N, C-alpha and C positions, 0 to 999 in steps of 0.2 A: 689696577695700573701696576702695582707693584708686583703682584703675582705673575702678570703677563711679561713684565721685564725679567723675571726669575725664570720663565720659560724660554725666553729668547736667550738669555745668557746660557742656560743649560743646553739648548740646541746648538748654540755656536762652539762651545766648548766640546760638544760631541762631535761636530763636523771637524774641528780642529784636531782632536784625538785621533779620529778615524782616518782622516786624509793627510794629516800633517801639512796642511795647505792653508796659510792663513789667508790667502788670496779667497778660496772657498767658503772660509768661516767668516770673512768680512761680507761676501755676497749673501751667504745665509742670514746675517745680521741685518742686512739692508732690506732684505725680502721680509723678515719678521717684523722690523719696524715699520715698513710699508703697510704691512697687514694690520698692525695695531692703529697706526694712524689714519687708515681708511675706515675703520669701524664708524657706522653712522653716530652721530651725538645722540645723547638720551633725549627722550622726548622733553623732559624739563629743563634742557640745557639753557634755554633763554631766561628762565627764573631763577636757574643757580647762579647764572652770569650776573643777573640783577642784584640778586641777595649778596653775593660774595662783594660785589662793587660797593653796595650800602655797608656792609660790614668793614671792608678796608677803610672807606672814608670816615665812618664812625670811629674806628680804633685809631685812626692817625689823628683826628680831630680832638679826641679825648685826651691826647698826650700833651701835657701842660707844664709849665715851670711854675711851681707855686708862687702865689702872689703874697703870701701872708695873711690873707683875709678869707677864711674858710667860706664864707659865703659867695665871694667871688668865685673861688676855685670851685665851687660846687656846682653853681651856674654854668661856668665855664666849661666843665665836664659833663654835666647832664643835658646840656643843649643839643652838643651833638649826638649825645646817647639817644634822645627823644627823636631826632631827625633822623637818624638811622632806622628806630622803629617805624618812622613814617615810610621812608624809602621802601623798607622791607614789606610793610602792609600795601603799598602801591603796587609792588611786585606781586602779592598773592591775588590782588584784584584784577591785575592784567593778565596773569598767566593761570591762576587757580580756577577750578571748577565748582567748588563747593560753596553753594549759595550762602550757608551758615557762617563759613570762614570769611566770605566776602562781606557779610554785614558786620563780623567782630573785626575785620581789617579797617573798615569805614569808620567804626567806633574808636579804634586805636589811632586813626589820623587826627580825628576831632580832639580827644582827649590828651593827645600828646601836643598838638598845636596849642591847646589851651593851657596846658602845663609850661611850655616853653614862654607864652605870653605871662603868666602867673610869676615865674622865676624872674623874669626881667623887671616886672612892676614891682615885686617884692625888693629887687636891689635899689629901686629908686633911681636916682641920678648917679649912682657907682657906676664905673664901668663894668661891663659884662664879661670881659675877657681877662683871664689872668696874663700876667706879663710873661712875654716870650713864648707865648702860644703860636705853634705853627697854624698857618691858614688853613 
């Protein structure tokens, strides 16, 4: 996309230089951006969108204010990390075609869920979220 924007920029500057018309340069820019925007989405766009959503949610949820208890903080950060892995594995199952990767993704889902449960059990009755954690 960046290289396409550079081409569009260069083309507009060329039109502006040759015609000395801002109006024509802006028209050229509109045409070029329209062509870039009209491109078909990549075949894996739904997978990329699902994966990006999982990553963004995971990264936001992993941001905590330390509680002063390393165990609580560890679980507070690792739980969304594991949930992110689960969401990415679900995206692979939904959009991927490789049967071996589907099986691996299914194993990831099971093991990550088990590890989330194990971490919560290990903390016992202590809170599983660090103070000040964004939901």
